C-alpha positions as CSV (number, residue, x, y, z in Angstrom):
1,M,-10.7,0.2,7.4
2,S,-10.2,-3.5,7.0
3,D,-13.0,-4.2,4.7
4,I,-11.2,-1.8,2.7
5,A,-7.8,-3.1,2.6
6,S,-8.7,-6.6,2.1
7,G,-9.9,-6.1,-1.7
8,A,-6.8,-4.2,-2.1
9,L,-4.9,-7.0,-0.5
10,V,-6.2,-9.5,-2.9
11,M,-5.6,-7.3,-5.9
12,V,-2.1,-7.0,-5.3
13,D,-1.8,-10.5,-4.1
14,S,-3.3,-12.1,-7.2
15,L,-1.3,-9.8,-9.6
16,L,1.9,-10.9,-7.7
17,Q,1.0,-14.6,-7.9
18,R,0.4,-14.1,-11.7
19,L,3.4,-12.2,-12.5
20,W,5.9,-13.9,-9.9
21,P,7.5,-15.6,-13.2
22,R,8.3,-12.4,-14.7
23,I,10.0,-10.9,-11.5
24,E,12.1,-14.1,-11.2
25,A,13.1,-13.6,-14.9
26,R,14.3,-10.2,-14.1
27,I,15.9,-11.0,-10.9
28,L,17.7,-13.6,-12.9
29,S,18.6,-11.6,-16.0
30,G,20.4,-9.2,-13.8
31,V,18.2,-6.2,-14.0
32,I,18.0,-5.7,-9.9
33,V,20.4,-3.5,-8.6
34,E,21.3,-2.0,-5.1
35,G,19.4,1.2,-5.0
36,H,17.8,3.5,-2.4
37,G,14.8,1.6,-1.0
38,D,12.3,3.9,-0.1
39,L,12.9,6.8,-2.9
40,R,10.4,9.5,-2.3
41,P,10.1,12.9,-3.3
42,E,11.5,14.3,0.1
43,H,14.8,12.2,-0.6
44,V,15.4,14.0,-4.0
45,C,17.3,17.4,-3.6
46,L,17.3,19.4,-7.0
47,C,20.7,20.6,-7.1
48,Q,23.4,20.3,-9.5
49,P,23.9,17.6,-9.9
50,P,21.0,16.2,-8.2
51,Q,21.2,14.5,-5.0
52,I,19.5,11.3,-3.4
53,I,19.4,11.3,0.1
54,D,18.6,9.0,3.1
55,C,18.5,5.2,1.6
56,L,17.4,2.5,3.7
57,E,20.9,2.1,5.5
58,F,20.0,0.0,8.1
59,N,19.1,-3.0,6.0
60,R,21.0,-3.7,2.3
61,S,18.2,-6.3,1.1
62,M,15.6,-3.8,1.4
63,R,17.5,-1.8,-1.3
64,I,18.3,-4.4,-3.7
65,I,15.4,-3.6,-6.3
66,D,14.2,-3.5,-9.8
67,P,15.1,0.2,-10.6
68,Y,12.2,0.4,-12.5
69,D,10.1,-0.3,-9.4
70,E,12.4,2.5,-7.7
71,V,11.2,5.2,-10.1
72,N,7.9,4.1,-10.3
73,Y,7.5,4.2,-6.6
74,L,9.2,8.1,-6.5
75,G,6.4,9.1,-9.4
76,L,3.7,7.2,-7.6
77,E,4.6,9.6,-4.7
78,C,4.9,12.5,-6.6
79,E,1.3,11.6,-8.1
80,M,0.2,11.2,-4.6
81,L,1.4,14.5,-3.9
82,G,-0.8,16.1,-6.9
83,A,1.7,15.5,-9.6
84,P,1.1,12.6,-12.0
85,W,3.1,13.8,-14.9
86,I,6.6,13.1,-13.3
87,R,5.8,9.1,-13.1
88,P,5.6,8.7,-17.1
89,L,8.7,11.1,-17.5
90,L,10.7,9.3,-15.0
91,V,9.8,5.9,-16.5
92,E,10.9,7.3,-19.9
93,A,14.0,8.4,-18.7
94,L,15.2,5.3,-17.2
95,Q,14.1,3.5,-20.2
96,N,16.5,5.5,-22.3
97,R,19.4,4.7,-20.3
98,L,18.5,1.1,-19.2
99,P,17.0,-1.9,-21.3
100,D,14.5,-4.4,-20.1
101,R,11.6,-1.9,-19.2
102,P,8.5,-4.1,-17.6
103,N,5.4,-4.1,-19.2
104,A,2.5,-2.3,-18.1
105,D,1.6,-5.5,-16.1
106,L,4.5,-5.2,-13.7
107,L,4.6,-1.5,-13.2
108,A,1.1,-1.9,-12.0
109,L,1.9,-4.3,-9.6
110,Y,5.1,-2.2,-8.4
111,G,2.9,0.9,-7.8
112,G,0.0,-1.4,-6.0
113,F,2.3,-3.1,-4.0
114,R,4.0,0.2,-2.7
115,A,0.5,2.0,-2.2
116,L,-0.2,-1.1,0.0
117,L,2.9,-0.9,1.8
118,R,2.8,3.1,2.5
119,A,-1.1,2.5,3.7
120,R,0.6,-0.5,5.9
121,L,2.5,2.1,7.4
122,C,0.0,4.7,7.9
123,V,-2.0,2.3,9.5
124,A,1.2,1.4,12.0
125,H,1.3,5.2,13.1
126,L,-2.1,4.8,14.6
127,L,-0.4,2.0,16.8
128,D,2.1,4.1,18.0
129,K,1.8,5.1,22.0
130,P,1.0,8.0,21.8
131,V,-0.6,8.5,18.6
132,R,0.8,11.7,17.1
133,H,-1.4,13.4,14.4
134,P,-4.1,10.8,14.7
135,E,-6.1,12.9,12.3
136,K,-3.6,12.5,9.5
137,W,-3.1,8.6,9.6
138,R,-6.3,6.8,8.6
139,P,-7.5,9.4,5.8
140,L,-3.8,8.9,4.2
141,A,-4.3,5.1,4.5
142,I,-7.4,5.3,3.0
143,R,-5.7,7.4,-0.1
144,Y,-3.3,5.0,-0.5
145,I,-5.4,2.1,-0.5
146,R,-7.7,3.6,-3.5
147,Q,-4.3,4.3,-5.3
148,T,-3.5,0.7,-4.6
149,E,-6.9,-0.2,-6.2
150,R,-6.1,2.3,-9.4
151,E,-2.6,1.1,-9.8
152,I,-3.9,-2.7,-10.0
153,L,-7.1,-1.9,-12.0
154,S,-5.0,0.1,-14.7
155,V,-3.9,-3.5,-16.1
156,R,-7.2,-3.8,-17.1
157,S,-7.9,-0.4,-18.4
158,P,-4.9,2.1,-18.7
159,S,-7.1,5.3,-18.3
160,I,-8.3,4.5,-14.8
161,R,-4.9,5.8,-13.3
162,K,-4.8,8.7,-15.5
163,S,-8.5,9.8,-15.1
164,T,-8.7,9.7,-11.0
165,P,-7.5,12.5,-9.4
166,V,-5.2,11.5,-6.4
167,Y,-4.3,14.7,-4.5
168,G,-6.7,15.3,-1.6
169,D,-9.2,12.5,-2.1
170,A,-9.9,10.7,1.4
């Protein structure tokens, strides 16, 4: 798996290096907020009004985030579950409320970074003693690594993310 992951890691690192000045500019302009920090579909209750649960309470610094990173990540997780149409709606809804939408490059970096982080967390489960559900974690890590690649490559060709199915690929 390391051969698969190393390419994705290089891609994310390269884009991060290139876009770091934009990230710093967003921080300095005050668009960063204290958010959830780990917003995934299972943290959203679609009642009236909708409720967000289970934020990263143990570490405030992990909740300091670009709101576009937060909703882009939620959309990425929805995409991984087979609902790719949700992400653009979330980003557009946020754009209607907040200015300073990042460009496609930065959104791709946010998505690639988050997908790579999720792959790393899957691999960490394989180090647990005992490993619970060992058959689950390796294929899921590979799916997230492939999603990382799609996210980063979408900067060069936006049709890559849209044309490549995610749900169930292994």
